[in-house]
C-alpha positions as CSV (number, residue, x, y, z in Angstrom):
1,M,-33.8,-21.9,17.6
2,K,-37.3,-21.5,19.1
3,A,-38.1,-25.2,18.3
4,F,-34.9,-26.3,20.1
5,I,-35.7,-24.2,23.2
6,A,-39.2,-25.7,23.3
7,A,-37.9,-29.2,23.0
8,A,-35.2,-28.7,25.6
9,T,-37.7,-27.2,28.0
10,V,-40.1,-30.2,27.7
11,A,-37.2,-32.6,28.2
12,S,-36.0,-30.8,31.3
13,F,-39.4,-31.0,32.9
14,A,-39.8,-34.6,31.9
15,F,-36.5,-35.7,33.3
16,Q,-36.4,-33.5,36.4
17,G,-35.7,-35.4,39.6
18,I,-35.0,-38.7,37.8
19,P,-31.7,-40.4,38.7
20,T,-29.0,-40.4,36.0
21,A,-27.9,-43.6,34.4
22,Q,-24.9,-45.1,32.8
23,A,-24.5,-44.5,29.1
24,A,-26.1,-47.2,27.0
25,G,-23.0,-49.4,26.3
26,D,-19.4,-48.9,27.1
27,G,-16.6,-48.7,24.6
28,W,-16.5,-47.7,20.9
29,S,-19.3,-47.5,18.4
30,I,-19.9,-45.9,14.9
31,V,-23.1,-44.2,14.1
32,P,-24.1,-43.4,10.5
33,Y,-27.1,-41.1,10.4
34,A,-29.4,-39.0,8.2
35,G,-32.0,-36.4,8.9
36,F,-34.0,-33.3,8.3
37,S,-32.3,-29.9,8.1
38,Q,-34.0,-26.6,8.9
39,L,-32.2,-23.2,8.4
40,G,-33.6,-19.7,8.8
41,D,-33.7,-17.2,6.0
42,Q,-30.7,-14.9,5.7
43,N,-30.2,-11.1,5.2
44,P,-26.4,-10.6,4.8
45,T,-24.8,-7.9,2.7
46,I,-22.9,-8.5,-0.5
47,S,-20.1,-6.3,-2.0
48,G,-17.6,-6.5,-4.9
49,A,-19.3,-9.3,-6.7
50,G,-19.4,-7.6,-10.1
51,D,-22.8,-8.4,-11.6
52,I,-24.6,-8.4,-8.2
53,V,-25.3,-4.9,-6.9
54,D,-23.8,-4.1,-3.5
55,G,-26.2,-4.0,-0.6
56,E,-28.5,-6.4,1.3
57,L,-29.0,-9.9,-0.1
58,D,-32.3,-11.5,0.8
59,V,-31.7,-15.3,0.9
60,S,-34.8,-17.6,1.3
61,V,-33.8,-21.0,2.5
62,E,-35.9,-24.2,2.1
63,S,-35.9,-27.3,4.2
64,G,-33.2,-29.8,3.3
65,F,-31.3,-32.9,4.5
66,T,-28.2,-33.8,6.4
67,A,-26.1,-37.0,6.6
68,G,-23.1,-37.8,8.7
69,L,-21.0,-40.3,10.6
70,G,-20.2,-40.2,14.3
71,V,-17.7,-42.2,16.4
72,R,-18.7,-42.5,20.0
73,Y,-16.9,-43.7,23.1
74,G,-19.0,-44.7,26.2
75,Y,-17.0,-44.5,29.5
76,K,-17.2,-47.5,31.8
77,D,-19.6,-47.1,34.8
78,S,-20.3,-43.5,33.7
79,P,-23.2,-41.6,32.2
80,W,-20.8,-39.8,29.8
81,T,-20.2,-40.5,26.2
82,S,-17.8,-38.6,23.9
83,E,-18.4,-38.2,20.2
84,F,-16.4,-37.1,17.2
85,G,-18.1,-36.8,13.8
86,W,-18.5,-35.4,10.3
87,E,-21.7,-34.0,8.8
88,Y,-22.8,-32.8,5.4
89,R,-25.8,-30.6,5.0
90,S,-27.7,-29.2,2.0
91,N,-30.6,-26.8,1.7
92,D,-31.9,-25.3,-1.5
93,S,-32.1,-21.5,-1.6
94,D,-33.2,-18.5,-3.7
95,A,-31.7,-15.0,-3.3
96,T,-32.8,-11.5,-4.3
97,S,-30.3,-8.6,-4.6
98,A,-30.8,-5.0,-3.3
99,D,-32.1,-3.9,-6.7
100,G,-34.6,-6.7,-6.9
101,T,-32.7,-9.0,-9.2
102,A,-33.7,-12.6,-8.6
103,L,-30.8,-15.1,-8.1
104,P,-32.7,-18.5,-8.3
105,G,-31.4,-22.1,-8.2
106,G,-29.2,-21.7,-5.2
107,N,-27.8,-24.1,-2.7
108,Y,-26.7,-23.6,0.9
109,A,-24.4,-26.4,2.0
110,S,-21.7,-27.2,4.5
111,N,-19.2,-29.8,5.7
112,I,-18.7,-29.7,9.4
113,F,-16.7,-31.6,12.0
114,Y,-17.7,-31.7,15.6
115,L,-16.7,-32.9,19.1
116,N,-19.6,-33.5,21.6
117,G,-20.2,-34.8,25.1
118,R,-23.4,-36.6,25.9
119,Y,-24.9,-37.3,29.3
120,A,-27.3,-40.2,29.9
121,L,-30.3,-39.1,32.1
122,R,-31.9,-42.4,33.0
123,E,-32.7,-45.9,31.7
124,S,-36.2,-47.1,31.1
125,G,-36.0,-50.7,29.8
126,S,-34.2,-50.4,26.5
127,L,-34.6,-46.6,26.3
128,T,-32.0,-44.1,27.3
129,P,-32.6,-40.3,26.9
130,W,-29.7,-38.0,27.0
131,I,-28.6,-34.3,26.6
132,G,-25.4,-33.0,25.1
133,G,-23.3,-30.2,23.7
134,G,-20.1,-29.5,22.0
135,I,-18.1,-27.5,19.5
136,T,-18.2,-27.4,15.7
137,W,-15.5,-26.6,13.1
138,I,-16.5,-25.6,9.5
139,Q,-14.4,-27.3,6.9
140,E,-16.6,-25.4,4.4
141,V,-19.9,-23.6,4.2
142,D,-21.0,-22.6,0.7
143,L,-23.7,-20.4,-0.7
144,D,-24.4,-20.8,-4.5
145,S,-26.7,-19.2,-7.0
146,E,-27.2,-20.0,-10.6
147,D,-29.1,-18.2,-13.5
148,S,-28.6,-17.5,-17.2
149,E,-25.4,-15.6,-16.4
150,G,-23.8,-18.7,-14.8
151,E,-23.0,-20.0,-11.3
152,R,-21.8,-17.9,-8.4
153,S,-20.3,-19.5,-5.3
154,F,-19.3,-17.9,-2.0
155,S,-17.6,-20.0,0.7
156,A,-15.9,-19.8,4.1
157,S,-13.9,-22.3,6.2
158,G,-12.2,-22.5,9.6
159,S,-14.9,-20.9,11.9
160,V,-15.7,-22.5,15.3
161,G,-19.1,-22.6,16.9
162,F,-21.2,-24.6,19.4
163,Q,-24.1,-27.0,19.4
164,A,-26.6,-28.4,21.9
165,M,-28.8,-31.4,21.6
166,V,-31.4,-33.7,23.2
167,G,-32.0,-37.3,22.1
168,V,-32.9,-40.9,22.8
169,D,-31.0,-44.2,22.3
170,Y,-32.9,-47.5,22.1
171,E,-31.2,-50.8,22.5
172,L,-31.9,-53.2,19.5
173,S,-29.3,-55.9,20.6
174,D,-26.0,-56.2,22.3
175,R,-24.3,-54.8,19.2
176,F,-26.8,-52.4,17.6
177,Y,-28.9,-49.5,18.9
178,F,-31.2,-46.9,17.4
179,T,-30.5,-43.2,18.1
180,S,-32.4,-40.1,17.4
181,E,-31.7,-36.4,18.3
182,L,-32.8,-32.8,18.0
183,R,-29.7,-30.6,17.6
184,Y,-29.2,-26.9,17.4
185,S,-25.9,-25.5,16.0
186,N,-24.6,-21.9,16.0
187,L,-21.9,-20.3,14.0
188,T,-22.4,-16.6,13.6
189,D,-21.2,-13.5,11.6
190,L,-19.5,-15.5,8.9
191,T,-17.9,-13.9,5.9
192,L,-18.1,-15.9,2.6
193,D,-15.5,-15.1,-0.1
194,Q,-16.4,-15.4,-3.8
195,E,-14.7,-18.3,-5.5
196,G,-12.9,-17.0,-8.6
197,G,-13.7,-13.4,-7.8
198,N,-13.4,-10.5,-5.3
199,G,-16.9,-10.4,-3.9
200,Q,-17.8,-11.1,-0.3
201,V,-21.0,-12.0,1.6
202,N,-20.9,-10.6,5.1
203,G,-23.0,-11.3,8.2
204,I,-24.1,-14.9,7.6
205,D,-25.5,-16.6,10.7
206,Y,-25.3,-20.3,10.2
207,Q,-27.8,-21.8,12.8
208,P,-29.2,-25.1,11.5
209,L,-31.7,-27.2,13.4
210,T,-31.4,-30.9,12.8
211,L,-33.8,-33.8,13.4
212,G,-31.6,-36.9,12.9
213,I,-31.9,-40.7,13.2
214,G,-29.2,-43.3,12.9
215,V,-28.1,-46.8,13.9
216,G,-25.2,-47.3,16.3
217,I,-22.9,-50.3,15.7
218,R,-20.7,-51.3,18.7
219,L,-17.1,-52.4,17.8
């Protein structure tokens, strides 16, 4: 979150007072992309999971990756672009239960759909910086751990959150463009239910920071 605030602050000063521009390219485009995923460590509570003692769960999350596909529509003679997309994210994790038991070999993953609006700030040759925001819907967020006792999986779906982003598009040709972005997403206070059991993990704050790059293909 701090990294996003810093980036957004720099962008706001850099673009202050500069006239807005039309979005780079009208009409439809598809944008496959991949990137770097950063998630903060978690301290939820766990209960009813059988072999894991009830209490606080200390989850250490490593850097990971994300990949997705967006569909954008640039409005004619307008700085606005709409975007609908899907994204998969995966970060390795390790957990420690309240009694000190290690739960290694974990994975923190999600499938998310989103709807965003993007606003082009200016044009500088082939370069178009933009800002944006939107809503996210979790198809599934999943927290796994695995040890000698087997695999445990806790998941949730259906929650709605928001995201904000800054980025730059660069024209490669009439049909192709390069795009990059820094994006912060926020879905808070999630409850994950144990798959095949009665346990719950409560108080998950899913707040990933994404640095993504992709190539837009105009249709």
